[in-house]
C-alpha positions in Angstrom: 79.8 80.8 59.5 80.5 84.0 57.5 83.8 86.1 58.4 81.5 88.7 60.1 80.0 86.1 62.6 84.0 85.0 63.3 84.8 88.6 64.1 82.0 89.1 66.1 82.5 85.7 68.3 86.4 86.8 68.7 85.3 90.3 69.8 82.6 89.1 72.3 85.1 86.5 73.6 88.1 89.5 74.3 85.4 91.7 75.4 84.0 89.1 78.0 87.5 88.5 79.2 88.6 91.8 79.6 85.5 93.0 81.2 85.3 90.0 83.3 88.9 90.6 84.6 87.9 94.6 85.2 84.7 93.7 87.2 86.7 90.9 89.3 89.5 93.4 90.1 87.2 95.8 91.4 85.3 93.2 93.4 88.3 92.3 95.0 89.5 95.5 95.7 86.3 96.5 97.0 85.9 93.3 99.5 89.6 94.2 100.6 88.7 97.9 101.6 85.6 96.5 103.1 88.0 94.4 105.3 90.1 97.0 106.6 92.8 95.8 104.1 94.9 99.2 102.5 97.3 98.8 99.8 100.6 100.4 100.0 103.2 100.8 97.3 106.9 100.3 98.4 109.3 103.0 97.4 112.7 102.0 99.2 114.9 98.9 99.8 114.7 99.3 103.6 113.1 96.0 104.0 115.1 94.1 101.7 114.1 90.8 100.0 110.9 90.6 102.1 109.3 93.9 100.4 111.2 95.0 97.6 111.2 98.4 96.0 107.9 97.8 93.7 105.8 95.7 95.5 102.6 96.7 96.9 101.8 95.8 100.7 98.6 94.6 101.8 97.8 96.3 105.4 95.3 95.1 107.8 93.9 98.3 109.7 92.0 96.2 111.8 95.0 94.8 113.5 94.8 96.5 116.8 98.0 98.4 118.0 98.2 96.4 121.1 98.2 93.2 119.5 101.7 93.8 117.7 104.6 91.6 118.7 107.8 91.8 117.8 108.7 90.5 114.1 105.4 91.8 112.8 105.8 94.0 109.8 103.8 97.4 110.5 102.8 100.4 108.7 103.3 103.7 110.1 102.9 107.6 109.5 106.0 109.6 110.0 104.5 112.7 108.3 101.6 113.7 106.8 102.8 112.7 103.2 105.1 109.8 104.1 104.2 106.6 105.1 106.9 103.7 106.7 106.7 100.2 106.3 109.2 98.4 108.9 109.4 95.6 111.5 108.6 95.9 115.1 112.0 95.3 116.8 110.8 96.0 120.4 107.8 97.0 122.4 108.5 99.7 125.0 106.4 102.0 127.2 106.9 104.9 124.6 105.6 102.7 122.0 106.6 100.3 119.1 110.2 100.4 118.2 110.6 99.6 114.4 113.5 99.1 111.9 113.9 98.3 108.5 115.6 94.7 107.6 118.3 96.6 105.8 118.8 99.3 108.1 121.8 99.5 110.7 119.8 100.6 113.7 116.2 101.3 114.7 114.1 104.1 113.8 114.6 107.5 115.7 111.2 107.8 116.7 108.7 104.9 118.3 105.2 103.9 116.5 102.6 105.3 118.7 98.7 104.3 118.3 98.4 108.0 116.7 100.4 107.2 113.8 100.0 103.4 113.6 98.3 102.3 110.5 98.3 98.7 110.6 99.9 94.9 110.3 101.2 93.8 106.5 99.4 90.8 106.1 100.8 90.1 102.5 102.7 91.7 99.6 102.7 91.1 95.7 105.5 92.2 94.1 105.9 94.6 90.8 102.5 95.6 91.2 103.7 98.8 92.5 105.3 99.8 89.6 102.2 99.8 87.4 100.1 101.6 90.4 102.8 104.5 90.4 102.8 104.8 86.5 98.9 104.8 86.9 99.4 108.2 89.0 101.3 109.8 86.3 99.5 112.1 83.5 100.5 109.0 80.3 98.8 106.4 83.5 96.0 108.3 84.1 95.2 109.4 80.2 95.7 105.2 79.6 93.0 104.5 82.4 90.5 107.2 81.3 91.0 106.0 77.6 90.8 102.4 78.1 87.4 102.8 80.4 85.8 104.7 77.5 86.8 101.9 74.8 85.3 99.3 77.2 81.8 101.3 77.7 82.0 101.8 73.8 82.7 98.5 73.0 80.0 97.2 75.3 77.6 98.8 73.2 78.7 96.6 70.4 78.8 93.4 72.5 76.1 91.0 71.9 75.3 87.8 73.7 75.6 84.9 72.0 71.9 84.0 72.3 71.2 87.5 70.2 73.6 86.5 67.7 71.8 83.5 66.9 68.2 84.9 66.9 69.4 88.0 64.3 71.1 85.0 62.1 67.8 83.0 62.2 65.6 86.3 62.0 63.8 85.8 65.1 63.7 89.0 66.8 
């Protein structure tokens, strides 16, 4: 096997791993979105070790407001540009009283059906730091550049069957 063939095999292997990973992540995120799961980056330590700063919460928007019980962790809007994820500490006629696990007292306003988003079903630590970085200018440039490089690299990708045909001269 020539050096060129070895380089091509290594390139193809790396390209397959990267492209398969990108596609798999895209499919998983697409399926989660269709299943009503939304991702939210935790930016404060109000939930302590359960949801540390930098983690990403996966919130089910299909969990109804009426099904929330005490101790569920829910996400809700407090303003147009601010979301909060806290624990339900009481269910009242006015709504759901919430409190961050590290906060001394409950939140001032109850969560109502109008500002309720959903119930946190799980969280992944540290991913939020990466997502926050992607929202920076440097992160966006890196993301676009990586996409362009993958597209260009795809033009040079050859399956092993094509390599064997080209080597034997059977095109």
